[in-house]
C-alpha positions in Angstrom: -35.1 -100.5 185.3 -34.9 -97.2 183.4 -31.3 -96.1 183.1 -32.3 -92.6 182.2 -34.1 -92.2 185.5 -31.1 -93.6 187.4 -28.7 -91.2 185.5 -30.9 -88.1 186.4 -31.2 -89.2 190.0 -27.4 -89.5 190.3 -26.9 -86.0 188.7 -29.5 -84.2 190.8 -27.8 -85.1 194.1 -25.0 -82.5 193.7 -27.6 -79.8 192.9 -29.9 -80.5 195.8 -28.6 -77.7 198.1 -29.5 -75.0 195.5 -32.8 -76.7 194.6 -34.3 -77.6 198.0 -32.1 -75.7 200.5 -32.2 -77.2 204.1 -34.1 -80.2 202.8 -31.1 -81.4 200.7 -30.0 -83.9 203.3 -33.5 -85.6 203.4 -33.8 -85.7 199.6 -30.2 -87.1 199.3 -30.8 -89.9 201.8 -34.0 -90.9 200.0 -32.3 -91.0 196.6 -29.1 -92.7 197.9 -31.2 -95.5 199.4 -33.1 -96.0 196.2 -29.9 -96.0 194.1 -28.5 -98.7 196.4 -31.6 -100.8 195.8 -31.2 -100.3 192.1 -27.7 -101.5 192.3 -29.0 -104.7 194.0 -31.2 -105.3 190.9 -34.5 -103.9 192.2 -36.7 -101.8 189.9 -37.3 -98.5 191.8 -38.1 -96.3 188.8 -41.5 -95.3 190.2 -40.1 -94.5 193.6 -37.4 -92.3 192.1 -39.8 -90.5 189.8 -42.0 -89.8 192.7 -39.1 -87.8 194.1 -38.2 -86.1 190.8 -41.7 -84.9 190.3 -41.9 -83.1 193.6 -42.6 -79.3 193.1 -39.1 -78.1 194.2 -37.2 -80.3 191.8 -39.7 -81.0 189.0 -38.6 -78.2 186.6 -34.9 -79.1 187.0 -35.6 -82.8 186.4 -37.8 -81.9 183.4 -35.0 -80.0 181.8 -32.5 -82.7 182.5 -34.7 -85.4 181.0 -34.9 -83.3 177.8 -31.8 -84.9 176.4 -32.8 -88.4 177.6 -36.4 -88.8 176.8 -39.7 -87.0 176.4 -41.8 -87.2 179.5 -45.2 -85.7 180.5 -44.8 -84.5 184.1 -47.8 -84.7 186.3 -49.0 -81.7 188.3 -48.7 -83.8 191.5 -46.4 -86.7 192.3 -47.9 -90.0 191.3 -46.7 -93.4 190.0 -45.1 -93.2 186.5 -45.8 -96.7 185.3 -46.9 -95.5 181.9 -43.5 -94.0 181.2 -41.5 -97.2 181.6 -39.4 -97.8 178.4 -40.5 -101.5 178.2 -44.2 -100.3 177.9 -44.0 -97.0 176.1 -40.7 -96.0 174.5 -40.8 -92.2 174.3 -37.1 -91.7 174.6 -35.0 -89.7 172.2 -33.2 -92.4 170.3 -29.4 -92.4 170.6 -28.0 -95.2 168.4 -24.8 -96.8 169.8 -21.6 -95.0 168.7 -19.8 -96.9 165.9 -16.5 -98.5 166.7 -14.6 -96.0 164.5 -11.4 -94.5 165.8 -8.4 -96.0 167.4 -8.7 -99.5 168.7 -7.0 -99.1 172.1 -5.4 -102.4 172.6 -2.9 -103.5 175.2 -2.8 -103.0 179.0 -1.9 -99.3 178.9 -4.6 -98.4 176.4 -7.8 -99.8 177.9 -10.2 -97.2 179.1 -9.1 -96.8 182.8 -10.1 -94.0 185.2 -8.2 -94.5 188.4 -6.1 -97.6 187.8 -6.5 -101.0 186.1 -9.6 -102.8 187.4 -10.9 -99.9 189.4 -14.6 -99.0 188.7 -14.8 -95.5 187.4 -16.4 -92.7 189.4 -19.5 -92.0 187.4 -19.3 -88.2 187.7 -15.7 -87.9 186.5 -14.9 -87.2 182.8 -11.7 -86.2 181.1 -10.5 -84.6 177.9 -8.8 -87.2 175.7 -6.5 -86.3 172.8 -4.9 -88.7 170.4 -3.0 -88.7 167.1 -4.4 -91.4 164.9 -3.6 -92.7 161.3 -6.7 -93.5 159.3 -6.9 -97.3 158.8 -4.5 -98.0 161.6 -4.9 -99.3 165.1 -4.0 -97.5 168.3 -2.6 -94.1 169.0 0.4 -93.1 166.8 3.7 -92.7 168.6 5.8 -91.4 165.8 4.9 -89.3 162.8 6.2 -89.6 159.2 6.6 -86.9 156.6 3.9 -86.3 154.0 1.4 -88.5 155.7 -2.3 -88.1 156.5 -3.2 -88.3 160.2 -6.1 -87.3 162.4 -6.1 -85.5 165.7 -8.9 -87.0 167.8 -10.7 -85.5 170.8 -13.5 -86.5 173.1 -14.6 -85.9 176.7 -15.4 -89.0 178.7 -13.7 -91.9 180.5 -10.0 -91.3 181.1 -8.0 -93.3 178.5 -4.4 -94.1 179.4 -3.3 -93.6 175.8 -4.4 -90.0 175.8 -1.7 -87.4 175.3 -3.0 -85.4 178.3 -2.0 -86.1 181.9 -4.9 -87.2 184.1 -4.7 -84.3 186.5 -4.8 -81.6 183.8 -7.3 -83.4 181.6 -10.0 -83.6 184.2 -13.3 -82.0 183.1 -15.1 -80.8 186.2 -18.8 -81.6 186.2 -19.5 -78.1 187.3 -18.8 -77.0 183.7 -21.9 -78.6 182.3 -25.3 -77.0 182.8 -28.2 -79.2 183.5 -29.3 -81.2 180.5 -26.1 -81.2 178.5 -24.3 -78.6 176.5 -23.1 -77.9 173.0 -19.4 -77.2 172.7 -17.0 -76.4 169.8 -13.5 -77.7 169.3 -11.1 -75.7 167.1 -7.8 -76.9 165.9 -5.2 -74.4 164.6 -1.8 -75.5 163.5 1.2 -73.2 162.7 2.0 -72.7 159.1 0.0 -75.7 157.7 -3.6 -75.2 157.0 -6.8 -73.2 157.8 -8.2 -73.7 161.2 -11.2 -76.1 161.6 -14.0 -75.9 164.1 -16.2 -78.9 164.9 -19.3 -78.9 167.2 -19.7 -81.7 169.8 -22.4 -82.4 172.4 -21.6 -83.2 176.0 -24.6 -84.9 177.6 -25.3 -84.8 181.4 -23.5 -88.1 181.8 -21.3 -90.3 179.7 -19.1 -89.4 176.7 -19.3 -86.5 174.3 -20.2 -87.2 170.8 -20.5 -85.6 167.3 -23.5 -85.8 165.2 -25.3 -84.1 162.3 -27.8 -82.3 164.5 -27.9 -78.5 164.5 -25.7 -77.1 167.3 -28.0 -75.7 170.0 -30.9 -78.0 169.1 -32.0 -81.3 170.6 -31.4 -84.8 169.2 -33.9 -86.7 167.2 -34.4 -90.4 166.5 -32.2 -90.3 163.5 -29.2 -88.8 165.4 -26.1 -90.9 164.6 -23.5 -90.3 167.2 -19.8 -90.4 166.5 -17.5 -90.9 169.5 -14.6 -88.7 168.3 -14.1 -85.2 167.1 -11.7 -85.7 164.1 -9.3 -83.2 162.6 -7.5 -84.1 159.4 -3.7 -83.3 159.5 -1.1 -83.8 156.8 2.5 -83.6 158.0 5.0 -81.5 156.1 7.4 -82.9 153.5 10.5 -82.3 155.6 11.3 -83.2 159.3 9.9 -80.5 161.6 8.0 -80.0 164.8 4.5 -78.8 164.1 2.9 -76.8 166.9 -0.7 -75.7 167.4 -3.6 -75.3 169.7 -6.7 -77.2 170.2 -9.3 -75.1 172.0 -12.7 -76.1 173.4 -15.3 -73.4 173.4 -18.6 -72.9 175.1 -20.5 -70.6 172.8 -17.8 -67.9 172.1 -15.9 -68.4 175.3 -12.6 -70.3 175.3 -12.9 -72.8 178.1 -9.8 -75.1 177.7 -6.8 -74.5 175.5 -4.5 -77.5 174.7 -1.1 -77.0 173.1 -0.1 -79.6 170.6 3.5 -80.5 169.7 3.8 -82.9 166.7 7.4 -83.9 165.9 7.6 -85.2 162.4 10.3 -87.7 161.4 12.2 -87.3 164.7 13.1 -90.7 166.0 12.0 -91.3 169.5 10.0 -88.1 169.7 6.3 -88.7 170.3 3.3 -86.3 169.9 2.7 -84.3 173.0 -0.2 -82.3 174.4 -0.7 -80.2 177.5 -3.4 -77.9 178.8 -1.9 -74.4 178.7 -4.9 -72.2 179.4 -8.3 -72.2 180.9 -10.5 -69.4 182.0 -10.5 -70.8 185.6 -9.6 -74.2 187.1 -13.3 -74.9 187.7 -16.6 -73.2 186.9 -19.8 -73.5 188.9 -22.0 -72.3 186.0 -21.1 -72.0 182.3 -24.1 -69.6 182.2 -21.6 -67.0 183.3 -20.1 -67.1 179.8 -23.2 -67.1 177.7 -23.2 -63.4 176.8 -19.7 -63.2 175.3 -19.6 -62.3 171.7 -15.9 -63.0 170.8 -13.1 -64.7 172.6 -9.4 -64.1 172.4 -6.9 -66.5 174.1 -3.2 -65.8 174.4 -1.1 -68.8 175.1 2.0 -68.5 177.3 4.0 -71.0 175.3 3.1 -70.5 171.7 2.6 -66.7 171.9 -0.6 -66.8 169.8 -4.0 -65.4 170.0 -7.0 -67.5 169.0 -10.0 -65.5 168.0 -13.4 -67.2 168.1 -16.6 -65.3 167.2 -20.3 -66.1 167.1 -21.3 -66.1 163.5 -18.1 -67.6 162.0 -17.0 -70.2 164.5 -15.4 -72.1 161.7 -12.6 -69.5 161.3 -10.6 -68.7 164.4 -7.1 -67.7 163.6 -3.7 -67.0 165.1 -1.7 -63.8 165.5 1.7 -62.8 167.0 1.1 -61.2 170.4 4.7 -60.1 170.8 4.7 -58.2 167.6 2.2 -55.8 169.1 4.4 -54.6 171.9 5.7 -51.5 170.0 2.3 -50.6 168.8 0.9 -50.9 172.4 3.7 -48.6 173.6 2.8 -46.1 170.9 -0.8 -46.3 171.9 0.1 -45.6 175.6 2.2 -42.6 174.5 -0.7 -41.2 172.5 -2.9 -41.5 175.6 -0.3 -39.8 177.7 0.1 -37.0 175.1 -3.6 -36.3 175.1 -3.5 -35.7 178.8 -0.1 -34.5 179.9 2.6 -32.1 178.6 6.0 -31.6 180.0 6.8 -28.0 180.6 10.0 -26.8 182.4 10.5 -30.4 183.6 7.1 -30.6 185.2 4.0 -32.5 184.1 1.0 -30.3 183.3 -2.5 -31.5 182.6 -4.0 -30.5 179.2 -7.6 -30.7 180.6 -9.3 -27.7 182.2 -10.6 -27.6 185.8 -13.6 -29.6 184.9 -11.4 -32.2 183.1 -12.8 -31.1 179.7 -11.5 -30.0 176.4 -13.0 -28.1 173.5 -14.5 -30.0 170.6 -11.5 -29.2 168.3 -8.8 -30.5 170.8 -11.0 -33.5 171.6 -11.3 -34.3 167.9 -7.5 -34.0 167.5 -7.0 -36.5 170.3 -9.4 -38.9 168.7 -7.5 -38.7 165.4 -4.2 -39.6 167.0 -5.7 -42.4 169.1 -7.5 -43.8 166.1 -4.2 -43.8 164.1 -2.5 -45.8 166.9 -5.5 -48.0 167.5 -5.7 -48.9 163.8 -2.1 -49.9 163.9 -2.9 -52.2 166.8 -5.7 -53.8 164.8 -3.5 -54.1 161.7 -0.7 -55.8 163.6 -2.9 -58.0 165.6 -5.4 -59.2 163.1 -3.4 -60.1 160.1 -3.6 -63.8 159.3 -0.4 -65.7 158.9 -2.1 -67.8 156.2 -3.0 -64.7 154.2 -6.7 -65.2 154.7 -8.1 -61.9 156.1 -11.7 -63.1 156.3 -11.9 -62.8 160.1 -10.0 -59.5 160.2 -12.4 -58.0 157.7 -15.5 -59.6 159.3 -14.9 -59.1 163.0 -16.0 -55.4 163.1 -19.2 -56.2 161.3 -19.9 -59.2 163.5 -19.5 -57.1 166.7 -21.9 -54.4 165.4 -24.4 -57.1 164.3 -24.3 -58.6 167.8 -24.9 -55.1 169.3 -27.9 -54.5 167.0 -29.3 -57.9 167.5 -29.0 -57.9 171.3 -29.5 -54.2 171.9 -26.4 -53.8 174.0 -22.6 -53.6 173.6 -21.1 -57.0 172.8 -18.8 -58.5 175.3 -15.3 -59.1 173.9 -13.5 -61.7 176.1 -9.8 -61.8 176.2 -8.0 -64.6 178.1 -4.4 -63.8 178.2 -2.3 -65.7 180.7 0.8 -63.6 179.9 -0.6 -60.2 180.4 2.5 -59.4 182.5 4.7 -60.2 179.6 3.1 -58.4 176.7 0.1 -56.4 177.7 -2.1 -55.2 175.0 -4.1 -52.0 175.3 -7.3 -53.7 174.0 -9.6 -50.8 174.8 -7.7 -48.7 172.3 -7.9 -51.1 169.3 -9.6 -49.2 166.4 -11.2 -51.6 164.0 -12.3 -49.1 161.2 -10.0 -48.9 158.2 -7.9 -45.7 158.3 -4.7 -44.6 156.7 -1.6 -42.9 158.2 -2.5 -39.3 157.5 -4.8 -38.3 160.4 -5.7 -35.0 158.7 -7.6 -36.9 156.1 -9.9 -38.6 158.6 -13.6 -37.6 158.1 -15.4 -37.2 161.5 -18.6 -39.3 161.8 -21.5 -37.2 163.2 -21.1 -39.3 166.4 -17.9 -37.5 167.2 -19.8 -34.2 167.8 -23.1 -35.8 169.0 -21.4 -37.6 171.9 -18.6 -35.1 172.5 -18.4 -31.8 174.4 -20.8 -30.1 171.9 -23.3 -33.0 171.8 -26.8 -32.9 173.2 -27.8 -36.6 173.4 -27.8 -38.4 176.7 -28.5 -42.0 175.6 -25.6 -43.9 174.1 -27.0 -46.4 171.6 -25.2 -49.8 171.2 -24.2 -49.0 167.6 -23.4 -45.8 165.8 -26.7 -44.2 164.5 -24.7 -43.1 161.4 -23.1 -46.4 160.7 -24.8 -46.7 157.3 -23.0 -43.5 156.2 -19.5 -44.9 156.7 -19.9 -48.7 156.0 -17.1 -49.8 153.7 -15.6 -46.4 153.8 -12.0 -45.6 154.7 -10.6 -42.8 156.9 -13.7 -42.5 159.0 -13.2 -41.1 162.5 -15.9 -42.6 164.8 -15.9 -43.2 168.6 -17.5 -46.6 167.9 -14.3 -47.7 166.2 -12.6 -48.1 169.6 -13.2 -51.4 171.2 -13.3 -49.7 174.6 -16.4 -47.7 173.5 -18.1 -50.1 171.2 -17.6 -53.3 173.3 -17.5 -54.3 176.9 -13.9 -55.6 177.0 -13.4 -58.5 179.5 -10.0 -59.6 180.6 -10.4 -62.3 183.3 -7.2 -63.2 185.2 -6.0 -66.8 185.4 -6.7 -68.0 188.9 -6.9 -71.4 190.5 -10.5 -71.2 191.7 -13.9 -70.3 190.4 -14.1 -66.7 189.0 -16.5 -64.5 191.0 -19.5 -62.7 189.6 -20.5 -61.2 192.9 -18.2 -59.9 195.7 -20.7 -60.5 198.5 -24.3 -61.9 198.4 -25.3 -60.2 201.7 -27.3 -57.0 201.1 -25.4 -55.1 203.7 -23.9 -51.7 202.9 -20.9 -51.7 200.5 -17.6 -51.3 202.4 -14.6 -49.5 200.7 -11.1 -49.5 202.1 -9.1 -46.6 200.8 -5.3 -47.0 201.0 -4.1 -43.4 200.5 -0.7 -42.3 199.4 1.4 -39.9 201.4 2.7 -37.8 198.5 -0.7 -36.8 197.1 -2.0 -33.3 197.1 -3.8 -33.1 200.4 -6.6 -30.7 199.3 -7.5 -32.9 196.3 -7.3 -36.0 198.4 -9.6 -34.7 201.1 -12.2 -33.4 198.6 -12.2 -36.6 196.7 -12.7 -38.8 199.8 -15.4 -36.5 201.1 -17.3 -36.9 197.9 -17.0 -40.7 198.0 -18.2 -40.7 201.6 -21.2 -38.4 200.9 -22.4 -40.2 197.8 -25.0 -40.7 196.4 -24.9 -43.7 196.6 -23.2 -43.9 200.0 -20.8 -46.5 201.2 -18.9 -47.4 204.3 -15.5 -45.8 203.7 -12.5 -46.5 205.9 -8.9 -45.2 205.3 -5.5 -46.8 205.9 -2.1 -45.4 205.3 1.5 -46.5 205.4 2.3 -49.4 207.7 -1.4 -49.9 208.6 -2.3 -51.0 205.1 -1.1 -54.6 205.4 -3.2 -55.2 208.5 -6.2 -53.5 207.0 -6.1 -55.9 204.1 -6.2 -58.9 206.3 -9.9 -59.4 207.3 -12.9 -60.0 205.0 -14.3 -56.6 205.8 -14.4 -54.7 202.5 -15.9 -55.0 199.0 -13.5 -52.6 197.3 -9.8 -52.0 198.1 -9.1 -48.6 196.6 -5.4 -47.6 196.2 -5.4 -43.8 195.7 -1.7 -43.1 195.4 1.3 -42.5 193.1 3.2 -45.3 191.5 7.0 -45.4 191.4 9.7 -47.5 189.7 12.3 -49.5 191.4 15.3 -49.8 189.0 17.9 -52.2 190.4 19.8 -52.8 187.1 20.5 -50.9 183.9 19.6 -54.0 181.9 16.6 -55.3 183.8 13.1 -53.9 183.8 11.9 -51.7 186.6 9.6 -53.0 189.2 6.5 -51.0 190.1 5.6 -49.9 193.6 2.7 -48.1 195.2 3.8 -45.1 197.2 1.9 -45.2 200.5 4.2 -42.8 202.4 6.6 -44.6 204.6 5.8 -47.8 202.8 6.6 -48.6 199.2 4.3 -51.6 198.4 5.5 -53.9 195.6 3.8 -57.1 194.3 6.3 -59.1 196.3 5.0 -57.6 199.5 1.5 -58.9 198.8 2.9 -62.3 198.3 4.8 -62.1 201.6 1.7 -61.0 203.5 -0.3 -63.8 202.0 2.3 -66.3 203.1 3.0 -64.9 206.6 0.4 -62.5 207.9 -3.0 -63.2 206.3 -5.3 -66.1 206.9 -5.1 -69.0 204.4 -7.2 -69.0 202.4 -7.4 -65.2 202.2 -10.8 -63.6 201.5 -12.5 -67.0 200.8 -16.1 -65.7 201.1 -15.8 -62.0 200.3 -13.3 -61.3 197.5 -13.0 -57.6 197.0 -12.4 -55.7 193.7 -9.0 -54.0 193.9 -8.7 -50.6 192.3 -5.2 -49.2 191.6 -5.9 -45.5 190.7 -2.4 -44.3 190.1 0.3 -44.0 187.5 1.2 -47.0 185.4 -0.2 -49.4 188.0 -1.5 -51.9 185.5 0.7 -51.1 182.5 3.0 -54.0 181.7 5.4 -54.7 178.8 7.7 -57.4 177.9 10.3 -56.5 180.4 8.1 -56.4 183.5 9.3 -58.7 186.2 6.0 -58.9 188.1 2.6 -57.4 188.2 0.0 -56.3 190.8 -2.7 -58.2 188.9 -1.6 -61.8 189.7 -0.4 -60.7 193.1 -3.8 -59.5 194.1 -5.9 -62.1 192.3 -3.8 -65.2 192.9 -2.1 -64.5 196.2 -4.5 -62.2 197.9 -7.6 -63.7 196.5 -9.2 -60.6 195.0 -12.1 -61.0 192.5 -10.3 -58.7 190.1 -8.1 -55.7 189.6 -8.9 -52.4 187.9 -5.8 -50.4 187.1 -4.5 -47.4 185.0 -2.4 -47.8 181.9 -0.7 -44.4 181.9 0.2 -41.5 184.2 -2.9 -39.7 185.4 -3.1 -36.3 187.0 -4.5 -36.7 190.6 -7.6 -34.6 190.1 -8.6 -36.4 186.9 -7.9 -39.8 188.5 -10.2 -38.9 191.4 -13.0 -37.7 189.2 -12.8 -40.7 187.0 -13.1 -43.0 190.0 -16.1 -41.1 191.3 -17.8 -41.7 188.0 -17.0 -45.4 188.0 -17.8 -46.0 191.7 -21.1 -44.3 191.4 -22.1 -46.8 188.8 -20.7 -49.8 190.7 -22.4 -48.7 194.0 -25.7 -48.3 192.1 -25.6 -52.0 191.0 -23.8 -51.9 187.7 -21.3 -54.6 186.8 -17.7 -53.6 186.4 -18.0 -54.0 182.6 -21.0 -51.8 182.4 -19.6 -49.3 184.9 -16.3 -48.9 183.0 -18.1 -48.7 179.6 -20.5 -46.1 180.9 -17.7 -44.1 182.5 -15.7 -43.9 179.3 -18.7 -42.5 177.4 -19.4 -40.0 180.2 -15.9 -38.8 180.0 -16.1 -38.5 176.3 -19.0 -36.2 176.7 -16.4 -33.7 178.1 -14.0 -34.3 175.3 -12.0 -36.6 177.7 -10.5 -39.8 176.2 -8.8 -41.0 179.4 -11.4 -43.6 180.2 -9.5 -45.7 177.7 -6.6 -45.7 180.1 -8.3 -48.1 182.6 -8.2 -51.9 182.3 -10.3 -54.3 184.4 -8.9 -57.8 185.0 -12.0 -59.7 186.1 -15.3 -61.1 184.7 -17.2 -58.2 183.1 -20.4 -59.2 184.9 -18.7 -58.9 188.4 -21.0 -56.9 190.7 -20.6 -55.8 194.3 -24.0 -57.3 195.3 -26.3 -59.8 193.5 -28.1 -58.1 190.6 -31.8 -57.8 191.1 -32.3 -59.8 187.8 -29.7 -62.4 188.5 -30.7 -66.0 188.0 -27.6 -67.5 189.6 
């Protein structure tokens, strides 16, 4: 009996609904019966292959077999006796993994999945992490000073000696695309050594392994598998607790982040590991992540950011996230100052009636923003080890990716503490400039894509880049991440992240929750333009006490809060809470939590998860003192697919026009990342930099309806 055929038959069962639709039950019963016969010792290879070569599943099975064996699929189902391994061995050769690594002896260290003596569920795999001393046996329980150790990692059967708890260590099979996947594991320890990244391969079934094959390629007959990813670690000379992160990446996307705590020469203190971050609890398709260029992950416990970029995966590095708070505040103030001035105690917009500025004032705004954005980059991307390779290389990598792919690169940021130390990532300026903004030399792109420009197409890279490569004090709009990249900040939620709000082609529905203190003339004109389109949408309006009830049903694709934001200060020493001013109702994040627990269905919005837009004043801006945030309230408690919010105070007319630009793109089929990126450039055409004031907390490829080119 061919085990490869059995393995593929088991795997295909969970994919049958998407492959054969209503026939899934019939297919599954046939396969299940044949697998039962195989368990009884009967050779049913031919019968299973007759199913796997049917037209609706043939291509899927062919791809799955790619990592098991080389098969010539017939055009029509027929017996496959010529492909039996005992007659013609055409399989890709995987030699057995050598018994290197910890010898897990003793009752508590045998490979066990759900209890001693219980047969493992064949589809379940777990992340295992150990600390091991070369030449020793078993996992190390105490670490000595000045000693060489190894941190070992693999994905496979649950091992009781692993440092990770079973529940958090589970690796959902939905993570793995058909046919197996290449991953990278990166270890970064505080204050000890350079980070190391090692590729590993996770096949469709069984354990992960390391080998000398080129990542992304197949495996040949000479492939020598090694069971463990091994990271060499030397403990410090004095007793200490060494902390770090072990991150598993798919391409450039951080998938699972594990915090390590290694107490050295502390009696009774054992190594500890825990999962502290993941993009989502589960994924249905890692293909959602394949277009990311770089990945940043902020840990809630170690306050670090891990940067991982295609092109130099061997050099992720850590930064201090908290140190950027002051710089982020300065950046917000610069944005505010480009838009609003305070005159006689009143706020006055600095833009004209068309929300435009002259080229001279627009250039002055860019200079100040570039100064603050460069400060962000300098504070964020300075390596603790003194190695600035990544800090120097990241801008070039992003531009190379843009040229190579012909589109803006996607910069993914996974920050599970955005409510504690929010960074203004769109304003990061990665070109080297000094502190004197008057010395900045404008790149021709400043004028070409500003209020005096004539070009309409925005290329993915600056056309004049070769004129300022390796130059200092260059002012170029492509230096801002919000203009050169599609910045993605997905929220941490306990479910799959959405890429489409609703797959039904029906008209897009927008629920507008309108504030009572807005200018009525501006409000009416704005809502009339949204209703008229193009493109048109079904627009309904709720105010005051009716908002909670209107948010209950699955009846909208966008929830649009068009209102002012206020501050609830309850203590001189505590931070202020934000609230949305809806007239007789002041809605705070805690109200959303209350409605989720008492008023709305549970689960809320399970099939149609709208995008929530907070178009007000400081609705998404959060700093270290913020007690709560609308982002987790809406995404975790209410079940929204994401939240788009403003970072600074916006004048009502400008806020409305900005949202008309963005919603026009969304309603036309653009993803939220593309819509926000395009809106920023459209605003820049008028000398308006306030597109950088919006942040989207969702997957960048989130769309309201399935894209016409979607393969999902």
